[in-house]
VMD Tcl script that draws the C-alpha trace (Angstrom):
set ca {
  {-23.18 -5.92 -7.82}
  {-19.60 -5.18 -5.51}
  {-18.69 -1.84 -5.29}
  {-15.19 -0.79 -3.91}
  {-15.45 2.42 -2.31}
  {-13.64 4.95 -3.08}
  {-12.49 6.91 0.10}
  {-12.99 3.94 3.22}
  {-9.20 4.63 4.39}
  {-9.55 8.81 4.42}
  {-12.22 9.50 6.31}
  {-13.35 9.28 9.86}
  {-16.68 11.87 9.95}
  {-18.47 12.85 6.90}
  {-17.40 16.21 7.17}
  {-14.24 15.11 7.09}
  {-14.24 14.36 3.51}
  {-16.62 17.13 2.58}
  {-19.47 14.94 0.97}
  {-22.65 16.69 0.73}
  {-25.95 16.35 -0.46}
  {-25.70 15.72 -4.40}
  {-21.80 16.29 -4.01}
  {-19.29 14.21 -6.25}
  {-17.21 12.11 -4.56}
  {-13.25 11.05 -5.74}
  {-12.58 7.79 -7.39}
  {-9.29 6.98 -8.56}
  {-7.64 8.13 -11.67}
  {-9.88 11.26 -11.47}
  {-13.18 9.57 -12.17}
  {-16.31 11.38 -10.39}
  {-19.59 9.60 -9.28}
  {-22.86 11.61 -7.47}
  {-23.02 10.80 -3.71}
  {-26.06 11.94 -1.50}
  {-25.97 11.67 2.02}
  {-28.22 10.58 4.85}
  {-27.37 11.39 8.86}
  {-24.55 9.43 10.71}
  {-26.48 7.02 12.62}
  {-26.22 6.83 16.43}
  {-23.68 3.26 16.19}
  {-20.79 5.29 14.17}
  {-21.99 4.38 10.75}
  {-22.69 6.54 7.75}
  {-25.22 5.99 5.39}
  {-24.86 6.81 1.67}
  {-27.49 6.69 -0.96}
  {-27.02 4.97 -3.94}
  {-29.31 3.50 -6.62}
  {-27.60 -0.65 -6.32}
  {-27.11 -2.50 -3.61}
  {-23.47 -2.78 -2.52}
  {-20.95 -5.32 -0.70}
  {-19.32 -2.80 1.15}
  {-15.49 -3.54 2.10}
  {-14.71 -1.71 5.12}
  {-12.23 -2.97 6.90}
  {-14.10 -6.18 7.71}
  {-15.50 -9.09 5.94}
  {-17.70 -8.38 3.02}
  {-21.21 -7.39 4.08}
  {-24.27 -7.00 1.88}
  {-26.56 -4.02 2.61}
  {-30.48 -3.04 1.26}
  {-30.28 -1.28 -2.16}
  {-29.73 2.10 -2.01}
  {-27.63 2.52 1.07}
  {-23.41 1.83 1.42}
  {-22.36 1.16 5.41}
  {-19.23 2.12 6.35}
  {-17.43 0.85 9.25}
  {-14.72 1.01 11.36}
  {-13.60 4.22 8.85}
  {-10.24 5.91 10.32}
  {-8.18 8.56 8.96}
  {-4.99 7.31 7.84}
  {-1.67 7.19 9.44}
  {0.68 9.56 9.10}
  {4.32 7.81 10.18}
  {6.59 10.55 11.76}
  {9.81 8.84 10.36}
  {8.52 9.27 6.95}
  {10.49 12.30 5.38}
  {13.86 12.78 4.58}
  {16.32 11.31 2.09}
  {15.27 7.22 1.19}
  {17.44 5.94 -1.94}
  {16.05 3.33 -4.00}
  {19.19 1.03 -3.84}
  {20.71 -0.47 -6.35}
  {21.63 -4.64 -6.49}
  {24.88 -5.39 -7.25}
  {25.54 -8.55 -8.81}
  {28.61 -10.70 -9.54}
  {29.85 -10.32 -12.97}
  {30.54 -14.02 -13.51}
  {27.99 -16.17 -11.39}
  {24.89 -13.21 -11.47}
  {24.49 -13.79 -7.87}
  {23.92 -11.06 -5.57}
  {26.68 -9.52 -4.27}
  {26.26 -9.37 -0.57}
  {29.90 -7.44 0.28}
  {29.40 -4.97 -2.35}
  {25.44 -4.16 -1.38}
  {27.25 -4.20 2.63}
  {29.41 -1.41 1.27}
  {26.44 0.46 -0.37}
  {24.47 0.65 2.65}
  {27.41 1.62 4.76}
  {28.30 4.55 2.08}
  {25.14 5.83 1.42}
  {24.35 5.73 5.61}
  {25.62 8.73 6.82}
  {24.06 10.82 4.18}
  {20.09 9.54 4.28}
  {17.01 9.38 6.19}
  {16.14 5.37 5.64}
  {17.03 3.06 2.78}
  {14.80 1.38 -0.12}
  {15.67 -2.28 -0.74}
  {14.61 -4.12 -4.05}
  {13.04 -0.93 -5.54}
  {12.34 -0.22 -9.39}
  {15.92 1.20 -9.39}
  {16.94 -2.31 -7.32}
  {15.52 -4.03 -10.62}
  {13.15 -6.36 -8.45}
  {11.02 -7.59 -11.59}
  {14.28 -9.75 -11.85}
  {15.10 -10.72 -8.75}
  {13.70 -13.84 -6.72}
  {11.88 -13.96 -3.57}
  {14.51 -15.36 -1.90}
  {17.02 -12.58 -3.04}
  {14.49 -9.53 -1.85}
  {14.14 -11.47 1.63}
  {17.76 -11.58 1.86}
  {18.60 -7.75 0.67}
  {15.89 -6.99 2.97}
  {17.89 -8.50 5.71}
  {21.18 -7.19 4.46}
  {19.28 -3.41 4.78}
  {17.63 -4.13 8.48}
  {21.45 -5.31 9.94}
  {23.44 -2.68 8.30}
  {20.85 0.22 8.91}
  {22.01 1.03 12.31}
  {18.27 1.48 13.48}
  {17.12 3.50 10.21}
  {13.93 3.04 8.68}
  {13.94 0.22 5.91}
  {11.36 0.47 2.87}
  {11.10 -2.95 1.37}
  {10.26 -2.72 -2.18}
  {6.99 -5.11 -2.82}
  {6.78 -4.49 -6.17}
  {4.58 -6.81 -8.52}
  {2.15 -7.67 -10.87}
  {0.15 -9.65 -9.08}
  {-2.09 -8.80 -6.07}
  {-0.77 -12.46 -4.29}
  {2.39 -12.16 -5.03}
  {3.21 -8.82 -3.75}
  {1.20 -9.44 -0.81}
  {3.72 -12.30 -0.26}
  {6.58 -9.91 -0.39}
  {4.56 -7.64 2.00}
  {4.24 -9.93 4.16}
  {8.03 -11.24 3.87}
  {8.38 -7.82 4.53}
  {6.38 -7.38 7.36}
  {8.60 -10.72 9.02}
  {11.61 -9.40 7.83}
  {11.52 -5.90 10.15}
  {10.89 -3.36 7.13}
  {9.39 -0.04 8.50}
  {6.71 0.27 5.34}
  {6.42 -1.75 2.17}
  {6.73 -0.11 -0.95}
  {3.76 -1.23 -3.53}
  {2.94 -0.14 -7.22}
  {0.38 -0.68 -9.54}
  {0.12 -4.03 -11.71}
  {1.86 -3.35 -14.71}
  {1.97 -4.91 -18.24}
  {-1.53 -6.10 -18.55}
  {-2.72 -2.99 -16.28}
  {-6.00 -3.62 -14.37}
  {-9.45 -1.80 -14.43}
  {-9.79 1.20 -11.65}
  {-11.87 -0.41 -9.46}
  {-8.87 -3.31 -10.07}
  {-6.33 -1.13 -9.16}
  {-7.98 -0.10 -5.91}
  {-8.96 -3.48 -4.90}
  {-4.82 -4.47 -5.51}
  {-3.77 -1.95 -2.90}
  {-7.05 -2.59 -0.38}
  {-6.13 -6.38 -0.51}
  {-2.34 -5.35 0.24}
  {-2.71 -2.87 2.95}
  {-5.63 -5.19 4.97}
  {-3.45 -8.22 4.55}
  {-0.21 -7.03 6.51}
  {-0.01 -4.87 9.87}
  {2.90 -2.58 7.87}
  {2.72 0.92 6.64}
  {1.66 0.95 2.45}
  {3.74 3.13 0.57}
  {2.19 3.53 -3.18}
}
mol new
graphics top color blue
foreach p $ca { graphics top sphere $p radius 0.5 }
foreach p [lrange $ca 0 end-1] q [lrange $ca 1 end] { graphics top cylinder $p $q radius 0.2 }
display resetview
Protein backbone atom coordinates (compact mmCIF):
# COMPACT_ATOMS: atom_id res chain seq x y z
CA UNK A 1 0.00 0.00 0.00
CA UNK A 2 1.28 3.47 -0.83
CA UNK A 3 0.65 6.31 1.56
CA UNK A 4 1.21 9.97 0.71
CA UNK A 5 2.07 11.64 3.99
CA UNK A 6 -0.06 14.73 4.64
CA UNK A 7 2.70 16.80 6.21
CA UNK A 8 6.25 16.03 5.02
CA UNK A 9 6.96 19.66 4.08
CA UNK A 10 5.42 21.23 7.14
CA UNK A 11 7.28 19.95 10.20
CA UNK A 12 10.79 19.65 11.47
CA UNK A 13 9.95 18.04 14.80
CA UNK A 14 6.90 16.23 16.02
CA UNK A 15 5.94 19.07 18.30
CA UNK A 16 5.80 21.58 15.50
CA UNK A 17 2.83 19.83 13.91
CA UNK A 18 1.09 19.20 17.18
CA UNK A 19 0.65 15.47 16.70
CA UNK A 20 0.14 13.65 19.96
CA UNK A 21 -0.79 10.03 20.74
CA UNK A 22 -4.27 9.39 19.41
CA UNK A 23 -4.45 12.80 17.75
CA UNK A 24 -5.64 13.53 14.23
CA UNK A 25 -3.36 14.89 11.55
CA UNK A 26 -4.95 17.00 8.77
CA UNK A 27 -5.25 15.59 5.27
CA UNK A 28 -6.10 17.43 2.04
CA UNK A 29 -9.72 18.60 1.60
CA UNK A 30 -10.38 18.51 5.33
CA UNK A 31 -10.23 14.73 5.71
CA UNK A 32 -8.70 13.41 8.90
CA UNK A 33 -6.99 10.18 9.86
CA UNK A 34 -5.91 8.98 13.31
CA UNK A 35 -2.20 8.67 14.00
CA UNK A 36 -0.28 7.53 17.06
CA UNK A 37 3.13 8.86 17.90
CA UNK A 38 6.33 7.16 18.91
CA UNK A 39 9.42 8.86 20.33
CA UNK A 40 11.80 10.65 18.01
CA UNK A 41 14.75 8.42 17.25
CA UNK A 42 18.39 9.47 17.86
CA UNK A 43 19.07 9.68 14.12
CA UNK A 44 16.46 12.39 13.74
CA UNK A 45 13.78 10.21 12.20
CA UNK A 46 10.29 10.30 13.60
CA UNK A 47 8.30 7.11 13.93
CA UNK A 48 4.52 7.21 13.53
CA UNK A 49 2.46 4.14 14.27
CA UNK A 50 0.03 2.90 11.65
CA UNK A 51 -1.67 -0.35 10.84
CA UNK A 52 -0.37 -1.01 7.34
CA UNK A 53 2.95 -1.11 5.46
CA UNK A 54 3.97 2.27 4.05
CA UNK A 55 6.12 3.58 1.25
CA UNK A 56 7.36 6.88 2.64
CA UNK A 57 8.16 9.83 0.36
CA UNK A 58 10.27 12.22 2.45
CA UNK A 59 12.11 13.92 -0.38
CA UNK A 60 14.37 11.02 -1.21
CA UNK A 61 13.79 7.66 -2.89
CA UNK A 62 10.77 5.64 -1.75
CA UNK A 63 11.45 3.49 1.29
CA UNK A 64 9.48 0.48 2.39
CA UNK A 65 9.26 0.50 6.18
CA UNK A 66 8.09 -2.19 8.61
CA UNK A 67 4.40 -2.79 9.13
CA UNK A 68 2.89 -0.23 11.44
CA UNK A 69 5.64 2.38 11.25
CA UNK A 70 6.12 5.43 9.03
CA UNK A 71 9.65 6.81 8.87
CA UNK A 72 10.01 10.47 7.95
CA UNK A 73 13.42 11.67 6.85
CA UNK A 74 14.83 15.07 5.92
CA UNK A 75 11.71 16.90 7.05
CA UNK A 76 11.86 20.69 7.05
CA UNK A 77 9.71 23.76 7.55
CA UNK A 78 8.27 25.49 4.44
CA UNK A 79 10.43 28.34 3.19
CA UNK A 80 8.77 31.75 3.28
CA UNK A 81 10.31 33.80 0.50
CA UNK A 82 10.69 37.43 1.63
CA UNK A 83 9.64 38.95 -1.69
CA UNK A 84 6.26 37.21 -1.87
CA UNK A 85 4.11 40.09 -0.68
CA UNK A 86 2.33 43.02 -2.23
CA UNK A 87 0.67 43.23 -5.62
CA UNK A 88 1.35 40.68 -8.37
CA UNK A 89 -1.10 41.16 -11.26
CA UNK A 90 -1.84 38.18 -13.48
CA UNK A 91 -1.26 39.72 -16.88
CA UNK A 92 -3.57 39.23 -19.82
CA UNK A 93 -1.99 37.83 -22.97
CA UNK A 94 -2.57 40.25 -25.87
CA UNK A 95 -3.07 38.55 -29.22
CA UNK A 96 -2.93 39.96 -32.72
CA UNK A 97 -6.45 40.20 -34.10
CA UNK A 98 -5.53 38.88 -37.53
CA UNK A 99 -2.81 36.29 -36.91
CA UNK A 100 -3.88 35.32 -33.35
CA UNK A 101 -0.19 35.25 -32.43
CA UNK A 102 1.04 36.79 -29.18
CA UNK A 103 1.38 40.54 -29.65
CA UNK A 104 4.78 40.97 -28.04
CA UNK A 105 4.89 44.75 -28.35
CA UNK A 106 1.49 45.13 -26.70
CA UNK A 107 2.65 42.76 -23.95
CA UNK A 108 5.75 44.85 -23.31
CA UNK A 109 3.65 48.03 -23.18
CA UNK A 110 1.31 46.38 -20.67
CA UNK A 111 4.18 45.39 -18.37
CA UNK A 112 5.71 48.86 -18.56
CA UNK A 113 2.32 50.37 -17.75
CA UNK A 114 1.69 48.34 -14.58
CA UNK A 115 5.27 47.92 -13.36
CA UNK A 116 5.65 51.19 -11.39
CA UNK A 117 2.63 50.30 -9.21
CA UNK A 118 3.21 46.59 -8.52
CA UNK A 119 5.69 44.38 -6.68
CA UNK A 120 5.99 41.77 -9.42
CA UNK A 121 4.07 40.18 -12.28
CA UNK A 122 2.51 36.83 -13.19
CA UNK A 123 2.82 35.47 -16.72
CA UNK A 124 0.61 32.77 -18.28
CA UNK A 125 -1.82 32.69 -15.37
CA UNK A 126 -5.55 32.10 -15.63
CA UNK A 127 -6.09 35.71 -16.72
CA UNK A 128 -3.44 35.08 -19.35
CA UNK A 129 -5.52 32.17 -20.73
CA UNK A 130 -2.80 29.57 -20.20
CA UNK A 131 -4.86 26.59 -21.49
CA UNK A 132 -4.82 28.14 -24.97
CA UNK A 133 -1.10 28.93 -25.09
CA UNK A 134 1.55 26.63 -26.48
CA UNK A 135 4.58 25.73 -24.45
CA UNK A 136 6.75 27.92 -26.67
CA UNK A 137 4.38 30.87 -26.23
CA UNK A 138 4.50 30.49 -22.45
CA UNK A 139 8.29 30.38 -22.51
CA UNK A 140 8.37 33.52 -24.65
CA UNK A 141 5.96 35.38 -22.33
CA UNK A 142 8.17 34.55 -19.37
CA UNK A 143 11.25 35.67 -21.27
CA UNK A 144 9.63 39.02 -22.06
CA UNK A 145 8.40 39.35 -18.48
CA UNK A 146 11.89 38.82 -17.07
CA UNK A 147 13.34 41.30 -19.56
CA UNK A 148 10.81 44.00 -18.72
CA UNK A 149 10.41 43.47 -14.97
CA UNK A 150 13.49 45.51 -14.05
CA UNK A 151 14.55 43.00 -11.42
CA UNK A 152 11.12 42.61 -9.84
CA UNK A 153 9.91 39.02 -9.24
CA UNK A 154 8.22 37.23 -12.12
CA UNK A 155 5.91 34.33 -11.26
CA UNK A 156 5.42 31.91 -14.14
CA UNK A 157 2.06 30.26 -14.55
CA UNK A 158 2.64 26.52 -14.89
CA UNK A 159 -0.93 25.29 -14.75
CA UNK A 160 -1.83 22.05 -16.54
CA UNK A 161 -4.17 19.13 -15.99
CA UNK A 162 -1.26 16.73 -16.55
CA UNK A 163 1.42 16.43 -13.88
CA UNK A 164 4.09 15.78 -16.51
CA UNK A 165 3.06 18.83 -18.51
CA UNK A 166 2.99 21.04 -15.39
CA UNK A 167 6.42 19.74 -14.38
CA UNK A 168 7.77 20.49 -17.85
CA UNK A 169 6.42 24.04 -17.61
CA UNK A 170 7.92 24.43 -14.12
CA UNK A 171 11.32 23.33 -15.46
CA UNK A 172 10.95 25.84 -18.30
CA UNK A 173 10.16 28.49 -15.68
CA UNK A 174 13.24 27.60 -13.68
CA UNK A 175 15.45 27.75 -16.77
CA UNK A 176 13.82 31.00 -17.87
CA UNK A 177 14.63 32.87 -14.68
CA UNK A 178 11.22 32.87 -13.00
CA UNK A 179 11.10 33.69 -9.30
CA UNK A 180 8.43 31.06 -8.63
CA UNK A 181 6.04 28.69 -10.38
CA UNK A 182 2.27 29.03 -10.03
CA UNK A 183 0.68 25.56 -10.09
CA UNK A 184 -3.01 24.61 -10.13
CA UNK A 185 -4.94 21.53 -9.12
CA UNK A 186 -5.50 19.18 -12.09
CA UNK A 187 -8.79 20.16 -13.67
CA UNK A 188 -11.60 18.51 -15.69
CA UNK A 189 -10.77 14.89 -14.76
CA UNK A 190 -10.30 15.61 -11.07
CA UNK A 191 -8.02 13.08 -9.31
CA UNK A 192 -8.41 11.72 -5.79
CA UNK A 193 -7.03 13.60 -2.79
CA UNK A 194 -3.92 11.41 -2.93
CA UNK A 195 -3.56 12.16 -6.62
CA UNK A 196 -3.79 15.91 -6.01
CA UNK A 197 -1.17 15.63 -3.28
CA UNK A 198 1.15 13.60 -5.51
CA UNK A 199 0.67 16.11 -8.34
CA UNK A 200 2.00 18.97 -6.19
CA UNK A 201 4.66 16.77 -4.60
CA UNK A 202 6.13 15.64 -7.92
CA UNK A 203 6.33 19.22 -9.20
CA UNK A 204 7.76 20.65 -5.97
CA UNK A 205 10.47 18.00 -5.81
CA UNK A 206 11.18 18.18 -9.55
CA UNK A 207 12.41 21.78 -9.61
CA UNK A 208 14.52 23.98 -7.38
CA UNK A 209 11.98 26.78 -7.45
CA UNK A 210 9.36 28.09 -4.99
CA UNK A 211 5.92 26.67 -5.77
CA UNK A 212 2.73 28.69 -5.29
CA UNK A 213 -0.51 26.70 -5.14
